[in-house]
C-alpha positions in Angstrom: -22.9 20.2 7.0 -22.0 17.5 9.6 -20.1 18.6 12.8 -17.3 16.2 12.1 -15.8 16.2 8.6 -14.7 12.5 9.0 -18.3 11.4 9.8 -19.2 10.9 6.2 -17.9 7.7 4.7 -17.1 9.3 1.3 -14.9 11.9 2.9 -13.0 9.4 4.8 -12.6 7.2 1.7 -11.3 10.2 -0.2 -8.8 11.1 2.4 -7.6 7.5 2.5 -7.3 7.3 -1.3 -5.3 10.6 -1.4 -2.8 9.2 1.2 -2.5 5.9 -0.7 -1.9 7.8 -3.9 0.9 10.0 -2.3 2.5 6.9 -0.9 2.4 5.1 -4.3 4.1 8.1 -6.0 6.7 8.5 -3.2 7.6 4.8 -2.9 10.6 4.8 -5.3 12.0 7.9 -3.6 11.5 6.4 -0.2 13.3 3.2 -1.3 16.2 5.2 -2.7 16.5 7.2 0.6 16.4 4.0 2.7 18.7 1.8 0.6 21.1 4.5 -0.6 21.7 5.7 -4.1 23.9 2.9 -5.3 22.4 0.0 -3.4 19.3 -2.2 -4.0 16.8 -2.7 -1.2 16.3 -6.1 0.3 14.1 -8.3 -2.0 11.5 -8.7 0.8 11.0 -4.9 1.0 10.8 -4.1 -2.7 11.0 -6.0 -6.0 10.8 -3.9 -9.0 12.3 -3.1 -12.4 12.8 0.2 -14.3 11.3 0.6 -17.8 12.1 3.9 -19.6 12.9 5.7 -16.4 9.7 4.6 -14.6 10.0 2.2 -11.6 7.4 -0.6 -11.4 7.3 -2.9 -8.4 5.7 -4.2 -5.3 6.6 -5.4 -1.8 6.3 -9.2 -1.0 5.8 -8.4 2.7 2.8 -6.1 1.8 1.3 -8.9 -0.4 1.7 -11.5 2.4 0.3 -9.1 5.1 -2.7 -8.3 2.8 -3.4 -12.0 2.3 -3.2 -12.7 6.0 -5.6 -9.9 6.7 -8.0 -11.1 4.0 -7.9 -14.6 5.4 -8.5 -13.4 9.0 -11.5 -11.4 7.9 -12.8 -14.3 5.9 -12.5 -16.6 8.9 -14.2 -14.1 11.1 -17.1 -14.0 8.7 -17.5 -17.7 8.9 -16.3 -18.7 5.4 -19.8 -18.0 4.1 -20.4 -16.5 0.7 -22.1 -13.1 0.7 
């Protein structure tokens, strides 16, 4: 067994996936907590709709940030195809 539990890539990936899963499940509750029970959050923070009691949505700010990160990483790589 390695000295450091985070030294194996699969362990680190598993921990990251668990954290992302918890955040995805908690997102509607966090939005209700921030915006208040009767109010809707700002459209840049969360765009979603309810369908049979389940909230489905995304954050435009998150999408923009991920696209910017992707483009920066692509430029750092030199625009070459792998």
